[in-house]
C-alpha angles and dihedrals in degrees: 000000000000117000090235090059091052090048089052090055093049096045091048087064097034110025114203087231088073094058119103116262093244093050129101107218133155133042105353100170132015146041120288088219093061117120109237124203105154126041125190111207114207146157094223137023111221137137093276089054090049091053088051091049091051091048092052094043090241120183096191138026110207106197142171098215112061131229121226088038105145103053097275111200102182138028107225118171088214090069122071091237094046092049089049095051093046091048093050091048095045090051095045093238114154121213125210122176130195105190124147092007087060092044091059099033122121090242096027135118098293092048089052091050091051088053093048090055092046095236120179129211090021122188137168115283097208123031091243089060098258111142130000131237127200146135130275115238088246132008117258137180117275088240090056091045090055091053090046088054091053092050095043095048093037093230124138094217140041130172113226136191120190144062105305092203094058122095125243131195111156112068134188122198123195117173125228118349102352105140088131087071094061096089088055092049088053091050089052094052102254115167091197138014127205112207139125145240095040118178118228097243093043087056089056097045096044095044088054088058089067105261126118115229131209111191099198094170133254099270098046091051093049109032090090085077088086089063090048092053091046092053092052093051102030095106096045098089091243126139102248118194123187108221120238086223102154130206109277088229122072123203118223 
């Protein structure tokens, strides 16, 4: 299958026009005319993922997080990013990234999160589609909800802020680092929000505004993107491989 045909399927679901202006989505390395047989599905693109792609003879890495994200001006093999770019190029491995356009997409990461939590009456959290808000099927204590989050996102550790004996029923989810969506969650009546990468003082300020917070981490709230990518390409006759790309953080 040509890379251009794969791109068309991805962009039908997650148009580049939906990506944030500052983002770097789309085909980031490769030729649209390349024939693709094996696709490595991953959250990140780093040198460990490159090694995995080489070992699996992958023609394409389909990722959530982009490469060439911070205005790179030179490719130097002495830098981690330079080594990565050169390695990808030398091995003729294309990279396509669906980032914020997948975050806000109708069937993107936040929609997936809402489904994993079994939320009812789900609606967009932000007007641009970032985040979701809905109701649990039955109220539960915040302590039980924190445990539910660990099980749902398959993570051994969450950070929480709020009265663990209080009951919650209205839940907001916002993947990755989405603390900026907390005021909107409060306005829409959320009892609790699940997100990641919370800063200490933000936890203080937002919790004093009356919302409970579960910081489940960046990776656990976004790794479901691999399943989303698989679902888009599952009927294309491609060899789809789910990357072993682990969380950068270890829990000890």
